[in-house]
C-alpha positions as protocol buffer text, in pm:
chain_id: "A"
residue {
  index: 1
  type: MET
  ca { x: -5 y: -3 z: -1 }
}
residue {
  index: 2
  type: GLN
  ca { x: 303 y: 224 z: 29 }
}
residue {
  index: 3
  type: SER
  ca { x: 290 y: 311 z: -346 }
}
residue {
  index: 4
  type: LYS
  ca { x: -75 y: 415 z: -322 }
}
residue {
  index: 5
  type: THR
  ca { x: -13 y: 632 z: -18 }
}
residue {
  index: 6
  type: ARG
  ca { x: 48 y: 1003 z: -81 }
}
residue {
  index: 7
  type: ILE
  ca { x: 160 y: 1232 z: 213 }
}
residue {
  index: 8
  type: HIS
  ca { x: 157 y: 1608 z: 176 }
}
residue {
  index: 9
  type: TRP
  ca { x: 329 y: 1834 z: 425 }
}
residue {
  index: 10
  type: HIS
  ca { x: 231 y: 2198 z: 469 }
}
residue {
  index: 11
  type: GLY
  ca { x: 410 y: 2440 z: 696 }
}
residue {
  index: 12
  type: LEU
  ca { x: 651 y: 2176 z: 837 }
}
residue {
  index: 13
  type: ASP
  ca { x: 941 y: 1958 z: 727 }
}
residue {
  index: 14
  type: ARG
  ca { x: 908 y: 1603 z: 607 }
}
residue {
  index: 15
  type: SER
  ca { x: 967 y: 1338 z: 879 }
}
residue {
  index: 16
  type: ASP
  ca { x: 1071 y: 981 z: 806 }
}
residue {
  index: 17
  type: ALA
  ca { x: 940 y: 865 z: 1140 }
}
residue {
  index: 18
  type: VAL
  ca { x: 598 y: 1010 z: 1076 }
}
residue {
  index: 19
  type: GLU
  ca { x: 595 y: 886 z: 719 }
}
residue {
  index: 20
  type: SER
  ca { x: 664 y: 523 z: 833 }
}
residue {
  index: 21
  type: LEU
  ca { x: 397 y: 557 z: 1098 }
}
residue {
  index: 22
  type: ILE
  ca { x: 147 y: 667 z: 835 }
}
residue {
  index: 23
  type: ILE
  ca { x: 242 y: 383 z: 596 }
}
residue {
  index: 24
  type: GLU
  ca { x: 213 y: 134 z: 879 }
}
residue {
  index: 25
  type: ARG
  ca { x: -136 y: 262 z: 974 }
}
residue {
  index: 26
  type: VAL
  ca { x: -250 y: 262 z: 611 }
}
residue {
  index: 27
  type: GLY
  ca { x: -134 y: -100 z: 585 }
}
residue {
  index: 28
  type: ALA
  ca { x: -345 y: -183 z: 892 }
}
residue {
  index: 29
  type: LEU
  ca { x: -651 y: -23 z: 732 }
}
residue {
  index: 30
  type: ASP
  ca { x: -582 y: -229 z: 412 }
}
residue {
  index: 31
  type: ARG
  ca { x: -589 y: -539 z: 625 }
}
residue {
  index: 32
  type: VAL
  ca { x: -931 y: -434 z: 770 }
}
residue {
  index: 33
  type: GLU
  ca { x: -1080 y: -381 z: 426 }
}
residue {
  index: 34
  type: SER
  ca { x: -859 y: -506 z: 138 }
}
residue {
  index: 35
  type: THR
  ca { x: -1032 y: -305 z: -137 }
}
residue {
  index: 36
  type: LEU
  ca { x: -839 y: 8 z: -52 }
}
residue {
  index: 37
  type: ILE
  ca { x: -744 y: 188 z: -372 }
}
residue {
  index: 38
  type: GLY
  ca { x: -542 y: 470 z: -227 }
}
residue {
  index: 39
  type: ALA
  ca { x: -482 y: 699 z: 60 }
}
residue {
  index: 40
  type: GLN
  ca { x: -397 y: 1062 z: 84 }
}
residue {
  index: 41
  type: VAL
  ca { x: -261 y: 1219 z: 413 }
}
residue {
  index: 42
  type: THR
  ca { x: -220 y: 1593 z: 456 }
}
residue {
  index: 43
  type: ILE
  ca { x: -36 y: 1718 z: 764 }
}
residue {
  index: 44
  type: GLU
  ca { x: -43 y: 2087 z: 819 }
}
residue {
  index: 45
  type: LEU
  ca { x: 104 y: 2320 z: 1078 }
}
residue {
  index: 46
  type: PRO
  ca { x: -68 y: 2656 z: 1044 }
}
residue {
  index: 47
  type: HIS
  ca { x: 132 y: 2968 z: 1078 }
}
residue {
  index: 48
  type: ARG
  ca { x: -85 y: 3130 z: 1330 }
}
residue {
  index: 49
  type: ARG
  ca { x: 20 y: 3221 z: 1678 }
}
residue {
  index: 50
  type: GLN
  ca { x: -170 y: 3001 z: 1925 }
}
residue {
  index: 51
  type: ALA
  ca { x: -188 y: 3013 z: 2301 }
}
residue {
  index: 52
  type: HIS
  ca { x: -138 y: 2640 z: 2318 }
}
residue {
  index: 53
  type: GLY
  ca { x: 160 y: 2624 z: 2097 }
}
residue {
  index: 54
  type: LYS
  ca { x: 183 y: 2410 z: 1772 }
}
residue {
  index: 55
  type: GLN
  ca { x: -150 y: 2267 z: 1671 }
}
residue {
  index: 56
  type: PHE
  ca { x: -132 y: 2011 z: 1395 }
}
residue {
  index: 57
  type: HIS
  ca { x: -402 y: 1956 z: 1137 }
}
residue {
  index: 58
  type: VAL
  ca { x: -422 y: 1612 z: 985 }
}
residue {
  index: 59
  type: LYS
  ca { x: -660 y: 1501 z: 708 }
}
residue {
  index: 60
  type: LEU
  ca { x: -689 y: 1144 z: 583 }
}
residue {
  index: 61
  type: GLN
  ca { x: -876 y: 1054 z: 261 }
}
residue {
  index: 62
  type: LEU
  ca { x: -930 y: 687 z: 189 }
}
residue {
  index: 63
  type: ASP
  ca { x: -1051 y: 578 z: -159 }
}
residue {
  index: 64
  type: TYR
  ca { x: -1249 y: 257 z: -200 }
}
residue {
  index: 65
  type: PRO
  ca { x: -1437 y: 135 z: -502 }
}
residue {
  index: 66
  type: GLY
  ca { x: -1760 y: 353 z: -511 }
}
residue {
  index: 67
  type: HIS
  ca { x: -1686 y: 502 z: -165 }
}
residue {
  index: 68
  type: GLU
  ca { x: -1464 y: 756 z: -2 }
}
residue {
  index: 69
  type: ILE
  ca { x: -1390 y: 803 z: 374 }
}
residue {
  index: 70
  type: VAL
  ca { x: -1257 y: 1142 z: 482 }
}
residue {
  index: 71
  type: VAL
  ca { x: -1133 y: 1197 z: 840 }
}
residue {
  index: 72
  type: SER
  ca { x: -971 y: 1505 z: 970 }
}
residue {
  index: 73
  type: HIS
  ca { x: -827 y: 1624 z: 1291 }
}
residue {
  index: 74
  type: ASP
  ca { x: -874 y: 2000 z: 1329 }
}
residue {
  index: 75
  type: PRO
  ca { x: -789 y: 2152 z: 1672 }
}
residue {
  index: 76
  type: THR
  ca { x: -1034 y: 2414 z: 1626 }
}
residue {
  index: 77
  type: THR
  ca { x: -1324 y: 2166 z: 1619 }
}
residue {
  index: 78
  type: ASP
  ca { x: -1211 y: 1965 z: 1921 }
}
residue {
  index: 79
  type: LYS
  ca { x: -1458 y: 1954 z: 2219 }
}
residue {
  index: 80
  type: ASP
  ca { x: -1209 y: 2110 z: 2452 }
}
residue {
  index: 81
  type: GLY
  ca { x: -1085 y: 2356 z: 2185 }
}
residue {
  index: 82
  type: ARG
  ca { x: -728 y: 2222 z: 2200 }
}
residue {
  index: 83
  type: GLY
  ca { x: -544 y: 2019 z: 1948 }
}
residue {
  index: 84
  type: HIS
  ca { x: -243 y: 1800 z: 1962 }
}
residue {
  index: 85
  type: ASP
  ca { x: 101 y: 1955 z: 1989 }
}
residue {
  index: 86
  type: ASP
  ca { x: 253 y: 1614 z: 1890 }
}
residue {
  index: 87
  type: VAL
  ca { x: 209 y: 1523 z: 1524 }
}
residue {
  index: 88
  type: THR
  ca { x: 223 y: 1150 z: 1604 }
}
residue {
  index: 89
  type: VAL
  ca { x: -57 y: 1174 z: 1849 }
}
residue {
  index: 90
  type: ALA
  ca { x: -264 y: 1367 z: 1586 }
}
residue {
  index: 91
  type: VAL
  ca { x: -187 y: 1098 z: 1325 }
}
residue {
  index: 92
  type: ARG
  ca { x: -278 y: 821 z: 1564 }
}
residue {
  index: 93
  type: ASP
  ca { x: -614 y: 975 z: 1646 }
}
residue {
  index: 94
  type: VAL
  ca { x: -703 y: 1023 z: 1288 }
}
residue {
  index: 95
  type: PHE
  ca { x: -622 y: 664 z: 1199 }
}
residue {
  index: 96
  type: ALA
  ca { x: -821 y: 534 z: 1503 }
}
residue {
  index: 97
  type: THR
  ca { x: -1129 y: 731 z: 1391 }
}
residue {
  index: 98
  type: ALA
  ca { x: -1066 y: 612 z: 1030 }
}
residue {
  index: 99
  type: LYS
  ca { x: -1042 y: 247 z: 1147 }
}
residue {
  index: 100
  type: ARG
  ca { x: -1383 y: 265 z: 1321 }
}
residue {
  index: 101
  type: GLN
  ca { x: -1537 y: 422 z: 1011 }
}
residue {
  index: 102
  type: VAL
  ca { x: -1383 y: 165 z: 768 }
}
residue {
  index: 103
  type: LYS
  ca { x: -1506 y: -116 z: 989 }
}
residue {
  index: 104
  type: ALA
  ca { x: -1862 y: 28 z: 1006 }
}
residue {
  index: 105
  type: TRP
  ca { x: -1869 y: 88 z: 626 }
}
residue {
  index: 106
  type: SER
  ca { x: -1736 y: -258 z: 560 }
}
residue {
  index: 107
  type: ASN
  ca { x: -1990 y: -423 z: 783 }
}
residue {
  index: 108
  type: ARG
  ca { x: -2271 y: -225 z: 619 }
}
residue {
  index: 109
  type: ARG
  ca { x: -2152 y: -323 z: 278 }
}
residue {
  index: 110
  type: ARG
  ca { x: -2119 y: -691 z: 375 }
}
residue {
  index: 111
  type: ASP
  ca { x: -2466 y: -690 z: 524 }
}
residue {
  index: 112
  type: LEU
  ca { x: -2621 y: -544 z: 211 }
}
residue {
  index: 113
  type: ALA
  ca { x: -2453 y: -813 z: -3 }
}
residue {
  index: 114
  type: ARG
  ca { x: -2610 y: -1086 z: 222 }
}
residue {
  index: 115
  type: VAL
  ca { x: -2958 y: -970 z: 160 }
}
residue {
  index: 116
  type: PRO
  ca { x: -3125 y: -1244 z: -34 }
}
residue {
  index: 117
  type: ALA
  ca { x: -3273 y: -1164 z: -371 }
}
residue {
  index: 118
  type: PRO
  ca { x: -3654 y: -1159 z: -395 }
}
residue {
  index: 119
  type: PRO
  ca { x: -3803 y: -1481 z: -516 }
}
residue {
  index: 120
  type: LEU
  ca { x: -3874 y: -1502 z: -890 }
}
residue {
  index: 121
  type: ALA
  ca { x: -4241 y: -1506 z: -990 }
}
residue {
  index: 122
  type: PRO
  ca { x: -4354 y: -1845 z: -1129 }
}
residue {
  index: 123
  type: PRO
  ca { x: -4374 y: -1862 z: -1512 }
}
residue {
  index: 124
  type: GLU
  ca { x: -4723 y: -1824 z: -1650 }
}
């Protein structure tokens, strides 16, 4: 899945450790639902001054046949109004949320496939 994973960095330097974490997590999602076509991860460090220090924004887009799952971690929308000042924690949280969503979507899709076809009408 590494070749299908695109990582974009905005406002911060590329990190090999974070990239390997992302590739590992995408691989785990691919094991949950093997129809994964591609993944795009955007990591952003806004250039605004913040009272809480660095606040990382992480967005994950997973492409499946006929379906797309988008998860983002935006510190301005957190319940407590704070974000993560550690990029690895922000990445971990986005992938944890994505895993729950992929499992739910996969289960719904599987359940719909199990619905039996209506019986055919007898020929006249």
